[in-house]
VMD Tcl script that draws the C-alpha trace (Angstrom):
set ca {
  {86.95 89.54 -167.27}
  {84.36 86.97 -166.10}
  {81.36 88.31 -164.28}
  {80.87 87.34 -160.62}
  {78.21 84.56 -160.62}
  {76.82 86.09 -157.42}
  {76.08 89.33 -159.23}
  {72.91 89.55 -161.28}
  {71.78 92.22 -163.68}
  {68.18 93.53 -163.86}
  {67.75 91.62 -167.11}
  {68.80 88.40 -165.35}
  {66.07 88.70 -162.79}
  {63.55 89.80 -165.41}
  {64.17 86.98 -167.83}
  {63.94 84.29 -165.22}
  {60.32 85.25 -164.50}
  {59.12 86.68 -167.82}
  {59.14 90.23 -166.50}
  {60.46 93.50 -167.88}
  {63.56 95.21 -166.43}
  {61.28 98.15 -165.63}
  {59.21 95.86 -163.45}
  {62.28 94.86 -161.53}
  {63.17 98.51 -160.97}
  {59.63 99.26 -159.86}
  {59.64 96.37 -157.36}
  {62.93 97.70 -155.91}
  {61.66 101.27 -155.69}
  {58.48 99.96 -153.92}
  {60.56 98.14 -151.31}
  {59.44 94.70 -152.53}
  {63.06 93.93 -153.38}
  {65.99 95.11 -151.15}
  {67.96 98.14 -152.50}
  {70.27 97.15 -155.34}
  {73.99 97.59 -155.30}
  {75.68 99.85 -157.82}
  {78.66 99.46 -160.09}
  {81.27 102.29 -160.30}
  {79.34 103.38 -163.41}
  {75.99 103.50 -161.54}
  {74.46 100.35 -162.98}
  {72.19 98.28 -160.68}
  {73.50 94.99 -159.47}
  {71.48 92.23 -157.67}
  {72.36 89.14 -155.73}
  {70.77 85.75 -154.95}
  {69.01 87.53 -152.04}
  {67.18 89.74 -154.54}
  {66.32 86.68 -156.66}
  {64.79 84.89 -153.72}
  {62.84 87.97 -152.66}
  {61.41 88.14 -156.17}
  {60.52 84.43 -156.10}
  {58.82 84.86 -152.73}
  {56.84 87.90 -153.92}
  {55.63 86.26 -157.08}
  {54.70 83.03 -155.19}
  {52.68 85.03 -152.65}
  {50.51 86.84 -155.16}
  {48.20 83.95 -156.19}
  {47.15 83.32 -152.58}
  {47.26 86.66 -151.03}
  {46.91 89.16 -153.91}
  {49.30 91.76 -155.20}
  {48.74 94.34 -152.47}
  {49.15 91.99 -149.52}
  {52.14 90.29 -151.12}
  {53.76 93.70 -151.57}
  {53.09 94.57 -147.90}
  {54.56 91.31 -146.71}
  {57.84 91.76 -148.65}
  {58.03 95.40 -147.69}
  {57.81 94.48 -144.00}
  {60.41 91.72 -144.34}
  {62.78 94.06 -146.09}
  {62.34 96.68 -143.32}
  {63.27 93.94 -140.81}
  {59.73 93.79 -139.47}
  {58.98 90.07 -139.64}
  {56.12 90.31 -137.04}
  {54.25 92.69 -139.35}
  {54.82 90.38 -142.33}
  {53.53 87.39 -140.37}
  {50.47 89.38 -139.28}
  {49.60 90.14 -142.89}
  {49.80 86.44 -143.61}
  {47.52 85.65 -140.66}
  {44.98 88.23 -141.95}
  {44.86 86.53 -145.34}
  {44.36 83.10 -143.78}
  {41.59 84.60 -141.61}
  {39.89 85.98 -144.74}
  {40.13 82.62 -146.48}
  {38.53 80.93 -143.44}
  {35.77 83.54 -143.43}
  {35.18 82.91 -147.11}
  {34.89 79.17 -146.44}
  {32.36 79.87 -143.70}
  {30.37 82.04 -146.13}
  {30.36 79.23 -148.67}
  {29.06 76.70 -146.11}
  {26.35 79.16 -145.00}
  {25.28 79.76 -148.60}
  {25.13 75.97 -149.28}
  {23.08 75.41 -146.14}
  {20.65 78.18 -147.01}
  {20.22 76.91 -150.59}
  {19.33 73.41 -149.26}
  {16.53 75.03 -147.33}
  {14.96 76.79 -150.34}
  {11.98 75.52 -152.24}
  {11.14 76.47 -155.86}
  {9.67 79.92 -156.23}
  {7.37 81.26 -158.94}
  {9.00 83.85 -161.15}
  {7.21 87.18 -160.94}
  {7.36 89.49 -163.92}
  {6.95 93.24 -163.88}
  {7.30 95.76 -161.13}
  {5.46 95.94 -157.82}
  {4.82 98.59 -155.21}
  {5.35 97.76 -151.55}
  {1.69 96.93 -150.76}
  {1.37 94.34 -153.58}
  {4.64 92.71 -152.72}
  {3.86 92.58 -149.02}
  {0.52 90.94 -149.88}
  {2.20 88.36 -152.13}
  {4.55 87.37 -149.31}
  {2.04 87.68 -146.50}
  {4.11 90.19 -144.54}
  {3.63 93.77 -143.49}
  {5.14 96.62 -145.55}
  {7.18 97.55 -142.53}
  {8.86 94.13 -142.75}
  {9.98 94.90 -146.27}
  {11.37 98.27 -145.10}
  {13.25 96.44 -142.34}
  {14.79 94.14 -144.90}
  {15.75 97.14 -147.04}
  {17.51 98.77 -144.01}
  {19.41 95.53 -143.53}
  {20.64 95.71 -147.15}
  {18.76 92.60 -148.24}
  {16.59 94.27 -150.87}
  {17.22 97.48 -152.86}
  {14.02 98.79 -154.45}
  {14.32 101.92 -156.56}
  {12.12 104.96 -156.06}
  {9.47 106.13 -158.51}
  {10.70 109.56 -159.75}
  {7.22 111.04 -159.76}
  {5.72 109.73 -156.50}
  {8.76 108.69 -154.49}
  {7.17 105.29 -153.82}
  {9.32 102.15 -153.60}
  {9.30 100.10 -156.81}
  {10.40 96.42 -156.68}
  {11.74 95.03 -159.94}
  {11.95 91.29 -160.70}
  {15.37 90.93 -159.00}
  {14.07 92.70 -155.88}
  {11.04 90.47 -155.81}
  {13.20 87.37 -156.12}
  {15.43 88.63 -153.25}
  {12.37 89.37 -151.12}
  {11.02 85.88 -151.78}
  {14.42 84.37 -150.76}
  {14.57 86.43 -147.56}
  {10.98 85.47 -146.70}
  {11.63 81.74 -147.14}
  {14.85 81.87 -145.11}
  {13.26 83.93 -142.34}
  {10.50 81.32 -142.12}
  {13.21 78.69 -141.85}
  {14.72 80.45 -138.80}
  {17.60 82.24 -140.47}
  {18.71 85.52 -138.91}
  {19.11 88.56 -141.17}
  {22.87 88.56 -140.82}
  {23.04 84.92 -142.00}
  {20.83 85.69 -145.00}
  {22.91 88.63 -146.23}
  {25.77 86.54 -147.62}
  {23.36 84.38 -149.60}
  {21.53 87.33 -151.13}
  {24.85 88.94 -152.06}
  {25.98 85.78 -153.84}
  {22.61 85.39 -155.62}
  {22.86 88.87 -156.96}
  {26.39 88.29 -158.17}
  {25.49 85.05 -159.89}
  {22.34 86.45 -161.38}
  {19.87 84.09 -159.64}
  {19.60 80.95 -157.53}
  {20.13 78.43 -160.31}
  {23.31 80.09 -161.64}
  {24.61 80.25 -157.98}
  {23.96 76.56 -157.48}
  {25.91 75.68 -160.57}
  {28.73 77.99 -159.49}
  {29.22 76.37 -156.04}
  {31.70 73.74 -157.29}
  {33.75 76.40 -158.95}
  {33.65 78.43 -155.72}
  {34.99 75.38 -153.84}
  {37.76 74.90 -156.39}
  {38.79 78.55 -156.18}
  {39.03 78.46 -152.41}
  {41.03 75.26 -152.53}
  {43.38 76.73 -155.14}
  {43.85 79.81 -152.98}
  {44.69 77.63 -149.99}
  {47.30 75.70 -152.00}
  {48.69 78.95 -153.36}
  {49.12 80.22 -149.82}
  {51.15 77.13 -148.98}
  {53.41 77.62 -152.01}
  {53.80 81.24 -151.08}
  {54.63 80.31 -147.50}
  {57.39 78.00 -148.69}
  {58.93 80.59 -150.93}
  {58.79 83.24 -148.23}
  {60.29 80.84 -145.66}
  {63.19 80.23 -148.03}
  {63.73 83.96 -148.26}
  {63.58 84.35 -144.50}
  {66.02 81.51 -143.98}
  {68.40 83.18 -146.44}
  {68.38 86.53 -144.66}
  {67.71 85.33 -141.07}
  {67.63 81.59 -140.40}
  {65.28 81.83 -137.37}
  {62.64 84.16 -136.04}
  {62.06 84.22 -132.28}
  {58.60 84.14 -130.72}
  {58.38 87.92 -130.77}
  {58.80 87.94 -134.54}
  {62.24 89.52 -134.55}
  {65.43 88.12 -136.04}
  {67.58 86.17 -133.58}
  {71.25 86.82 -133.17}
  {73.81 84.32 -134.52}
  {74.74 83.27 -131.01}
  {71.12 82.65 -130.03}
  {70.57 80.64 -133.24}
  {73.52 78.44 -132.23}
  {72.02 77.81 -128.86}
  {74.20 80.28 -126.94}
  {73.28 83.43 -125.05}
  {73.76 87.05 -126.13}
  {76.88 88.43 -124.61}
  {78.25 85.08 -123.54}
  {80.98 83.38 -125.52}
  {81.12 79.63 -125.96}
  {84.29 77.65 -125.50}
}
mol new
graphics top color blue
foreach p $ca { graphics top sphere $p radius 0.5 }
foreach p [lrange $ca 0 end-1] q [lrange $ca 1 end] { graphics top cylinder $p $q radius 0.2 }
display resetview
């Protein structure tokens, strides 16, 4: 007997995306896929709806990450489209915030001038003298999370290593340029991650490319999710809930059309 073309086995879904059948079962158990049907013998059966849910989930991951993509599909499958759309909004807000951080870092780097590389460790008094600031200023920057000196085990005094000195020099330059501490923090974090100012400057183009790729991936994920939503509920009203068939056809709930 020929198999119903609308019925898919776990292996059919798995092979189409290079996944294991165990992954398909895991996605179903996590609520990323709707519950499977069962044959009289207890075998799982899937439908085109499951296939589209899987396509949407996999398309959302590059732009939103595995966790958020899971939460989006779980909300859709619980008939909570407003919650799913909120998750998407939050991801877009994070991407926008990342773009603003990148612009702030680029602006701050443009305002920097070359700095001498200091070797060896310094105590607070020597570093304050090098920068022309009071020790209390360095402690303020430390409280703001901009520098992280270690403590001497014997005396308890702050000890600034080469990376701490570099960060203090950066903060000092930017403060003289009128930057507020909260605007300096993203730059210092990126400098630490990159391992210095020069590596960060060379990484900016890659940072731009990664943000652009994430934005494009979000568009692709949105298209796949929209296809899934159209399959299970062609329209979503302004409150984020599925509309009834009559409302979708332009009628009114409870009123028949001749």
